[in-house]
N, C-alpha and C positions, 0 to 999 in steps of 0.2 A: 435548704439554702441554695444548693446547686441548681435545682429546678427553677427556683425564683430568678436566679441570675440569668439562666438561659431564656426564660420568658421575657425578662427585661430586655435582653439583647435583641431578641426577635421582634419585640414591640418597637424598639428603636429603629430597626432595619425596615420594618413595614411602614412605619410612619414617615421615615425619610423617603422611601420609594413613592408612597402616595403623594407626598408633598411635591416631589420633583416631576411626577408623571405629566402634568399639563405642559411643562416646559421642556420635556425631554427632546422633542423634535428640534427645538431651537438650539439646544446644546449640541445635538448631532450636526446640525447645519454649521454651527460655529467651528466645530472640529471635523469638518467634512473630509479632509484629506486622510486623517487617521481612520475614520470609519470606512472610507472607500478602500483603503489598502487592506484593512482587516477583512472586509467582505470579499474582496478579490481573492485573497488567499483561502478563505473558507470555501469559495466556489471552486477553487482549484482542488481542494481536498474532497469536496462532496459534489459528485456529478449531479446534474439536473435529473429530475424524475424519480428520486429516491423517496422513501417514506422517512420523514425526519421528525424527531422529538427534540424540541428546544427547551431546556430546563434553565429558567431564569431568562425568559424571552423578552422582558421589558414590554415595549409597545409593538413588538412583532416584526421590526424592520429586517433583522438578520434572517429570520425564518423565511420571510417573503422573498428575500433576495436569492435564496437557495433554490427557488422554484421547485418545491417538492411535489410529488404526485399526491401525497397526503401529508399535511403538516399539522403538528400539534404543538402548541406553545403552553408552557406552565410558568406561572410567576407567583411569588408570595404576595404581591401587591394587587388588591382588588381594582384599584384605579388604573394601574398599568393594563390589566386585562380588559377592562372596560374600553379603554382607548384602542387597544389592539383589535378588539372585535369590530369596532367602528371603521378602522382603517383597512382591515383585511378580512372581509366577511367570508371569503372562500376558504379560510383556514380556521382550525379549531383552537380555541384558547380556554384554559382552565386555571382558575385561581386555587392554588393548593400549596401546602408546605411539603416540599419534596423530601424532607427528613422524616416524615411520618409514614410508618408502614401502612400499606394499603392504598396510597395515593395513585399507584399505577393502574388500579382497577378502573379508573375513570377515563383512561387514555385510549383504549382500543388497540393495543399493540399486537404483535411485536413491530419493531421498526428496523429499517436498514441502517440508520444513523441516529445516534443520540449526541446532542451538542450541549456542552456546558461551557458557555462563553462568559468569562468574568464572574463565575458563580462560586468557585471553590472557596474564596476568601470570606464569603458570607455564611458558610456552613459551620455549624457547631461540631459535627462529626462527619468528615468527608468519607471515611471508610465505610461507616454504616450506611450512608446515603448511596454510595456506589453499589453496595451489596443489594439494595432494593431494586436496582436497575436490571438485574438478571431476569426479573419477571417479564420485562418487555424486550428481551434480547433473544436472538437466535445465535447459533455459532458463527454466523456470517455477519452479525451486527458490528458496526464500527462505532466506537466511542471517541469523540473529538473534544478534547479539553483545551481551552485557550485561557491564558491568564497573564497578568502583568509580571514582568521580571522583578525580583526583589532588588536588583541593582538600581531600579528606577524609583524605589520607594521614596527617597528624599526629594526627588524632582516632582513626583506626583503629589506629595504632601504640600510642597511649596505651591504647586499649581492650585491646590484646593484653597490655600490661604489667600492667594492673589486673585482668586475668582476666574482663573483661566480654564478650569475643569468643572464638569458637572459635579455638584455636591454629592459626597459619598459618606455613608456611615463608616465607622471604624471597621477595617477589614484586616485579614491575615494576608501576608505576602509569602507565597510558597515558592520554593525553588523548583527547578525541573526535577531534581532528584527527589524532593518531597512528593511531588505529584506522582512520579513513577512508583515510588514506594507505596503510596496509598492505593494505587491501582493494583499493584501486586498483592497487597493484603486482601483486597476485595475480589480476587480471582479474575483479574483482567491482565492480559499480557501486552506490554508496550510494543508496538510495531515500529514506530519512529517518532522522532521529535525534531522540530524545526523552530527557528527563531527569526522573526521578521520585524521590520520598522526600526532601523537604527536612528532615523530622523523622522518623527511622526508629524512634521509640519511641511507644507508644500514649499514655502520659501522660494517662490518664482521658479519652480521646477527643480531646485537643488535636492529637495526631499526625494523626488522620484529617482533621480540619478544615483544618489547615495544608497537608497534602499535596494535598487536593482543591482548595482555593480560593486558596491562596497559592503553593504550590510549583510550580504549572503556569503561573504568570504569566511573561511575557517578562522576560528578564534574570535574575530570581530563580531560574528553573528551572535555569539553568546551574550553580547551587551545590548542586543535589541530590546525594544520595549515589550514585545509580545512573544510568549512561548506557546507553541502548539504541540500537543501530544496526541497521537492516535493509538488506540488500543483495541483489543478484541477480547471477548469473553472466553474463558477457558472451559467453563462448564459445558458439557455436551459436545466437545470438539471431536470426539472419536467418531469415525465413520467406518465401521466394520462391514465386510462383505461386498466391497466395491469390485466391479469388473474393470478390466484394463485393456487398453489398446497400445501395443508397442509399435511405434512407427520407426522404420529403418530406411532413411534416405540413402540411396546408393548410386554412385556414378563411377564406372570403371572399377568395380569392386567384386568381380566375378568370384575370386578365390575366397571371399569372406561370407558369401551368401549362405552356404550350407553350415559353416561353423557357427554362424549367428543363431540359427535355430537349434543346432545341436547343444549349444552351451546355455541356452535359455532355460531357466527353471520355471516350474509351474507354481509361482508364488501367490496366485489367486485362483479361485474356482473357475473363473471365466476370463480367458485371455485371448485377445485377437492380435494377430501380427500383420502389419501392413508394410510390404516392400514398396517403396516409391522410387522408381528407376528414372535416372536423369539423362537420358539420351547418350548412353555409353557406346564405346567403340570396341569393347572387349567381350561382348556377349553376356553382359550382366543381366539384361532383360530375360534372355532365354534361360539363364541359370535360375532366376527367380521363379519362372514358370515351372521348371523342372523340380525345384525344391518344393513348390506348392503341391505337386502331384506325388512327390516321394514321401511326404509327411502328412498323410490325411488325418492323423490324430490331432493335428494343430489346425486351428482356424486361421488359415493364411490367405491374404488377399494381395494381389499384385496390380499396380497401376503405374502409369508413366506420367511424370509431371508435365504440365502444359507449357511452362516458361523455363527460366533458368535460375540457378542458385538454390541453395539449401532451403531458404525461407519459403520460396514458391512450392517446393516439394512438401515441406512440413504442413503448410496451410492446407494444401489439397488433401493430404492424408487426415489431418485433424477434422476437416469438414465431413469426410466420409466415415470417420471412426464411430463406433457404437459404444465403446467402453466408458465407464464412469471416470476413469483415470487415463489421461493421455501421457505417454512416455516416449521420449526420443532416444533412440540408440543409434549412434553413428556406425555406419557399416564398416569403418576401418577397424572396429573392435579394440581401439586403444582404451576405451572405457569397457572393462570386462563385462560381458552380459551377466555374469554371475553376481554382479553387484546390484542389479535392478531390484531385488527384493527389499534392500535397504530403503530405496526411494519410495517404493510402494508402501512400506510400513510407516514411513514418515508422514505420508498423506493420510493413511487410514487411522493412525493414532492421533491425528490432529496436531502433530508437532510442527507442521508447516502447511502452507497453502500453495506455495510455489517452491519446488525443491530443485536446487541447482547443484550440480556436481562440481567438485573442486579437485583439480589435478595437482595443486601446489601446496598441499599439506603434508602428505606422505612422500617418502622418497620414490622417484619414478625409475623405470627401467633405463639402463644405459642407452642413449640414443633416442629416447622417446620424444625429447624436446630439445631443440638447439638452445645454446646458452643465451643468445640475444633475445630469442623468443621468451625465454623464462624471465629475464629481467623486465622486458616490456610488459609481459602479462602481470607481473607483480605490481608494477607502477600503475598500470591502467586499473587494476583491481582497487588500489588505494584511492584513486581519483573517483571511480564510480561509487565507492562506498560513501564518499562525501556527497556526491551529486544525488544519490538515491536515498540517503539517510537510513540505509540498512547495510549491514556488513557484507562485503564480498571479498573473497580471496581469489576468485577466478571467474571472469565473465564469459570466457570463450569455451568452456567445457561444453561439449555438444549435448550432454544429457540433461534435460530439463523435464520436470514432471509437474502436472497440475490436474485438477479436476476439469472435466469437459465443460461444466457449467461456468467455471471461472474463465476458461479460454473463450467462451462465447462472449463474456463481458469484455474481455480484452479486445476481441475482434469488433464488438459493437462500438467501442470507444477509440478505435484505431485512427479515426479522423483527427484526433488531437495532435498526433505525431506525423501522420501521413505515411507515404511510401518512401521511407528513408534508409532502410537497413539492408545492405548487401549481404550481411552474414546470416540473418534470420534470428540470431540470439537476442539482439537488443530490442527488437520489436516486442518480444515476450517479456524481457526484463523490465523495460521502461513501462510497458503496459501494466505489469503486475505492481510495480512501485507506485504508479499513478493511482491505481485502484486500492492502495493501502492493503495489499495482500501480504501476509506474513511469509517472508522469504527465508528459507532454511537451507544451509549448505551441507552436503554430505561429502566428506573426503573419500577419494578413490585412489587406487594405485594405478597410475597412468602407465600403459604398456606401449612398447614399440609395435608398429604395425608389422604384420607378417606377409602381407600381400599388397602390391600396388605402391603408389607414390603419393606423398602428401599433396593436397591441392591448395595449400596455403603459400602465399608469397610474402616473405618477411617485410619487404619494403612497400609493396603495393598495399597489402592489408594493414601494415603499420600506419600508413597515411590515412587509410579509411578509419582506423581506430581514433586517430587524432581528430578527424572530422566528427566522429561519434561523440567525443568529449565536448567539443564546442556546441554541437547540436543539443546534447543533454543539458549542458549548462544554460543554454538559451531557453529551453522549453521547461526545465524543472527548477531553475533558480532565478535567472534574470528575466522575469516576465512581469 
């Protein structure tokens, strides 16, 4: 009896899709603002040139708008697929039931991104369907699920009755928590969730203004029409045996150069150490060269940055580094070098892809951070958690760790943000968030420096942080 019911439901869904297929483009044109906004955000989440699998592709418009290097669309409706093939002959389209085991064998995976847009509510068993997708995933694949908010169910049903919306078969309306739980059950880890389109109509430009400046605000955004959830597969996330490059940017830190190497543990079989000197006046460069000669059992390299600022130093070192894992260790040693194995293990075990240190969880040494700095850091961490849709407790801890391959992707996509960051931290943080990397924080015990003076100005750098907030809001929310 249960199988018969499932068959009947699938038959109803297929017949409804086949019936609406010839008129789908007309309905899209009629609700052009909604579809434009949806595709704009999808393009924000999915950079051009990826290999993309679109499950529930309809007539292929979303897939084509993503400009994939290789795009494959799958739909339950033979008629939808027939139209999609005619519209987009450079893409591959397959008619298949994505709930049937083995359907992935026709697709030629794996894929960088798998999209399920408005598909969840049509499935009989979302968990089982998600489980099948591991066959076309790598550990770096991103799953993007978009769906209608259940808060909008009465409005959407009314739109169906009044003929304002494309005819739909009976569907399930799932909450964000429902979707996240189903992903968890199928061995996918949620990276972030976002809500868009508080007003899905243009209304002489009012819709654009509301969606950009009001619909993205905390609390209000939960009432938007569309939910977007980004997840990654957990199977095969471990990456043992990675080599590492420890980058130590240093300016007027002569007294910390030798302690840095003395306190560094051999947490990997192959470790490279790169001192990047920043035009010091206290003999730091000469001390770096001396330490290099004094410790021949370490693979130590010494270079001088070309420009100014920590960011410039780090980018130069990252470009010359050979390790699989890139690690930043500030030369003031307020982040104890003994803590670096925790960061390496988090990457190697697959617990994160961008590992950020946090100085604001454990108690810190007396005098390590001034009170106003502490309050400001906590405030900015809360703001950036909202802006980036991933939890942050400390954005300015100097220790940040990622795979070299992921850094190359951040660098290749740097044009989206441009040259905006005087600190060097936010270039990496924003880049990782934009690429949907899993950001994991590791609490450290922040120490007072034993040599030299801090190079941070509370008021000048505080103003720069305020500008970072405005910049991030404009590039990550109000676009």
